[in-house]
C-alpha positions as CSV (number, residue, x, y, z in Angstrom):
1,M,0.1,-0.1,-0.2
2,D,2.8,2.6,-0.2
3,F,2.5,3.4,-3.8
4,I,-1.0,4.8,-3.5
5,D,0.8,6.8,-0.3
6,D,3.6,8.0,-2.2
7,P,3.0,7.6,-5.5
8,K,5.9,7.3,-8.3
9,F,4.7,7.9,-11.3
10,G,2.3,10.1,-12.8
11,H,1.8,13.8,-14.0
12,T,3.7,16.2,-11.2
13,K,2.9,19.5,-13.4
14,N,-0.3,20.7,-14.5
15,R,-2.4,19.3,-11.9
16,L,-5.7,20.3,-11.2
17,P,-6.4,21.1,-7.7
18,V,-8.2,18.4,-5.7
19,M,-10.8,21.4,-4.9
20,L,-12.1,21.0,-8.2
21,V,-12.4,17.5,-9.5
22,P,-15.5,17.3,-7.3
23,V,-16.7,20.3,-9.3
24,I,-15.6,19.0,-12.6
25,M,-17.2,15.5,-11.8
26,F,-20.8,16.9,-10.6
27,A,-20.9,19.1,-13.7
28,S,-20.4,16.3,-16.1
29,V,-23.4,14.2,-14.2
30,V,-25.5,17.5,-14.3
31,L,-24.8,18.2,-17.8
32,G,-25.9,14.2,-19.0
33,I,-28.8,14.2,-16.7
34,I,-29.7,17.1,-18.8
35,A,-28.2,16.0,-22.3
36,T,-30.5,12.8,-21.7
37,K,-33.9,14.6,-20.2
38,I,-33.3,16.5,-23.8
39,Y,-32.9,13.9,-25.8
40,V,-36.4,11.3,-23.8
41,N,-38.7,14.8,-24.6
42,S,-37.1,15.3,-28.5
43,V,-37.4,11.0,-29.0
44,M,-41.1,10.9,-27.0
45,N,-42.1,14.6,-28.8
46,H,-41.4,12.9,-32.2
47,H,-43.2,9.3,-31.1
48,S,-46.6,11.7,-30.3
49,E,-46.2,13.5,-33.9
50,E,-46.2,10.1,-36.0
51,S,-49.2,8.6,-34.1
52,Q,-51.7,11.8,-34.4
53,N,-51.0,11.8,-38.0
């Protein structure tokens, strides 16, 4: 378990700040939910238009 506490590999420059990582994760989840709602809404509207015609 020493490699977890003291990593010897990976990037040492240009790392994200630790506080920014959860913000990016939360934002990606929210964007995914919004995109899914838009997609489902467009599919449902397209299906209802076909059934009316």
